[in-house]
C-alpha positions, 0 to 999 in steps of 0.5 A, a space after each residue: 610310159 616315156 614319150 618319144 619326145 625331143 627337147 632342145 638345149 635351147 627348150 631345156 635352158 628355157 624351162 629348166 632341167 626339172 621339167 625337161 626331165 618331167 616331160 621326157 618321162 612322159 609326167 607332163 607331156 600329152 600322148 595326143 596333140 596337134 602338131 603346131 605346125 601342120 595341125 594334124 594329130 600326133 602321138 608322142 607315144 608312137 612318133 618323134 615329137 619335138 617340143 616347140 617353146 613360144 616365148 613372148 614378152 611376158 609368157 611362155 607356151 609349150 606346144 608340140 610338133 611331129 619331129 618330122 615338121 619341126 625340130 625342137 626350139 624356142 621361138 620368139 613371138 610377140 605377146 600379142 601373138 602368143 595370147 591368141 594362139 598354140 593349145 598349151 600345156 601350162 609350161 614354166 618358163 626360164 624364171 621357174 614360176 608356173 605359167 597360166 595356160 594360154 588361150 588356144 593360139 590362133 595359128 595362120 594356116 597358109 595354102 598356096 595355089 593358082 586362082 584363075 581371075 580375068 582369063 589369067 592363072 595368079 599365084 594366090 595364098 589363102 590364109 585362115 587361122 585355126 581359131 577366131 582371132 579378136 583384137 589384142 587387148 580385148 576380151 570375148 569370143 568374137 572374130 575381128 580377123 577380117 576387121 583388122 585386115 581391112 584397117 590394114 588396107 585389105 579389101 573385102 571381096 564379094 566375087 572373084 571376078 578382078 585382081 584386087 588392088 595392090 597393097 603397098 609396103 606389104 609383100 611376099 618373100 620368095 627365095 630360092 623358089 620356096 616361101 618364106 614369109 609374108 611381110 608387112 610395114 615396120 615402124 616409120 623408117 624401119 624395115 618390113 616385119 614378117 606378118 607370117 613366117 613359115 617355121 621352115 620355107 614352103 615348097 610351092 609348084 613350078 606353076 605357081 612360082 612361074 606365075 609369080 615370076 610372071 605377075 611379080 605379085 602374089 594374091 593373098 586371100 584371108 578368110 575367118 576360121 572354118 570358111 576355107 579348110 584344107 582343100 587338097 586341089 585348086 578347083 576345091 580351093 577355088 570353090 570354097 573361096 568362091 563361097 566364103 566371097 559370097 557370104 562376105 567372108 573373104 578379104 584380099 590384096 595383091 602383094 609385091 613379089 619379093 625375092 624370086 
C-alpha cells in the first residue's frame, strides 16, 4: 500500500530518484515508526509522514517524522552524532551505494520547566537521551553521557538545594521568546557551536521566559536514558529530578542566557 510520505527535493537529490520512488510506493518505508522529532509513534499509512535524511561525513541515515512535527529535509550532522543516533532503514546516500544501517541514534529529549531552588523559581532545561550515549570511537553497551558532560564542566548533583555553578562558554539561545539551541564553546578563537539544536523553535511558557529574563541564565540538568521520562507536570518533573539526583544520575550547570 502506498505510504503517505513527503520526500522533499533535497532528500530526493541525496538518495536518488529510484530510492525515492520506492519509498513513495511503500516498498522501503515502514508502516509504523517513532517520530525523530517528538519520539512518539507514527503510522505512514494513516498520517502524513516526512522523510528526514541525516547526513554525516561518511554515513547517511533516513528517519521518519510526523509531517506536523518536521518537514521533509536534509540535516547535516557530525559523524559522531550520527553513530549514536536515529533508528534507520538502510538508506542510500548520494553516491548510490547502500549504507549499513546505523545503530539507533540517541536523540536528545529536552523538556523545559520551572524548578524551585533556594526559594526562587528558576528556568530549567532537562536533557535526557533516548538511548545510551557512548564515547565517540568506542564500542560497547555502556553509557558515558554523564561522564562526557562532567568532562565539559557540568557538576554531579546529589540533591537540588543550591543553584549549580555557571558554566562559562556555554549558553542557551532564546530568540523571539522561543528556545532555539544550547550552545557550547567552538574551536579556539571560533564562535560557539550548537550542542543541541531544536528541529523547530520550541515554545516556552510566559513564566519560564520571565524567569529566564530575570536571572539571565537557565539551569540545565542532564540524566541518562530512563532516569526522568517525559513528565506532563512540573511537580512530577521535579520528583523525577530529585530521584535521579539521589541515585547519582544527574549533572547540572547554570548556562548564561543568549537572546531574549
